[in-house]
N, C-alpha and C positions, 0 to 999 in steps of 0.2 A: 744276918746283917746286910749281906749283898742284896737280898730280896727287898728289904726296906729301902735301900738306896736306889735300887732300880725303879721301884714304884714312885718314890718321891721326886725323881727327876721329871716326871710327867706333870707334876702339879705346878700351878702358877706360882711365881715368886711372891714373897711378902712385900718386896719393894714396890711392885706394881700395884698391889692392893692399897698400900699406904698412899701412893701418889694419887690413885683414884679417889680415895677417901678425902684427901686434902683438896682435890679439884672440886669435889661435890660441895665441900664446906665453903670454899671461897666463891664459887659461882652462886651459891645460895645467898651469901652475904651481899655480893654485888647486885643480885636480883632484888633483894629487899631494899637496898639503897637506891637503885634505879627506879623502883616502883614508887617510893616516896617522892623522889625528885620529879618523876614524870607526872604523878597525880597532882603535886603542888603546882607545877608549871602549867598543867592543863587547865586547872580550875582558875588560875590567876590570869591566863593569857587568852581566853576565848573572847573574841569581840564580834563585830559584825561580819568579818570575813570567815570566821569559824576555823575549822580544822586545817584547811589548806594554808592559811596564814600562819597558824601555829607550827605546822610542820616545816614551813619555809625558813624558819629560824635555824641557823646552823647547829646551835647547841641542842635544841630539841630533837632535830633529825639525827644527830650523832648519838644522842642518848637512846633514841628508839632503835637505831641499828645495833648498838651494844646490848640493848634489852633483848632483841631478837636473837643475837648470837649467843648470849649467855643463857637465854631461856631454852633454846634448842639443844645447846651443849649439856645443860643440866638435865634435860629430859633424856638425852641419849645416855648419859652416865647412869642415871637411875634405872632406866630400862635395861641397860647392859648388866648391871648387878643383879637385877631381878631375874633376867633370863639365865644368867650363868649359875645362879643358886638354885633355881626351881625347875629348869628344863633339863631332863636327864638324857634324852635321846640326842646323841652327838650331832647327827645330821640336822635335826630340827633346831637344835641350839644354834648352829652356825648359820643356817638359813634365816632364822629369826634375828640374829645379831646383824646380819647383812641388810635385811629389810628395815630394821629399826634405824640403822646408820643412814641408809638411803633416804628414808622418809624424813629424818631430821635434817639432812643436808638439803633435800628438796624443799622442805618447809622454810628453812632459813633463807635459802636462795630466792624462793618466791616472795617471801616477806620483804627482804631487802630490795629486791627488784621493784616490787610494788611501791615501796616507800620512796625509792629513787625516782620512779616515774611520777609519783605525786609531787615530789620535790621539784622536779624539772617543770612540770606543768604549772605548779603554783608560782614558781619564780618567773615563768614566762608571762603569766597573767598579771603579776604584780609589777613587772617592769614596764 
């Protein structure tokens, strides 16, 4: 019995897995809703000024920021589960998890920064 308890303490808790499962489901739902919203707004709002005028609207730019955040978070959660379940070498597993987290943060940061630069430039042109 002690051997079983000793080995089971090293395993991840079920509470953490349930939280990750719920996070994946909710970010997936939010991504679907944001996709429908952004596509409908994009096709109804393009005029002669094009994309920069569309992004300069606060609701559209806020929805794009949330889309980037939820999209990279969803990708990170999915890749984390994939790596934890299928990579058996401990060192390679932790290095892969660190790289995936870094790339997701970097991608979200670059995307949001680019969007904010476009927002500032388009608002300066429109004013």
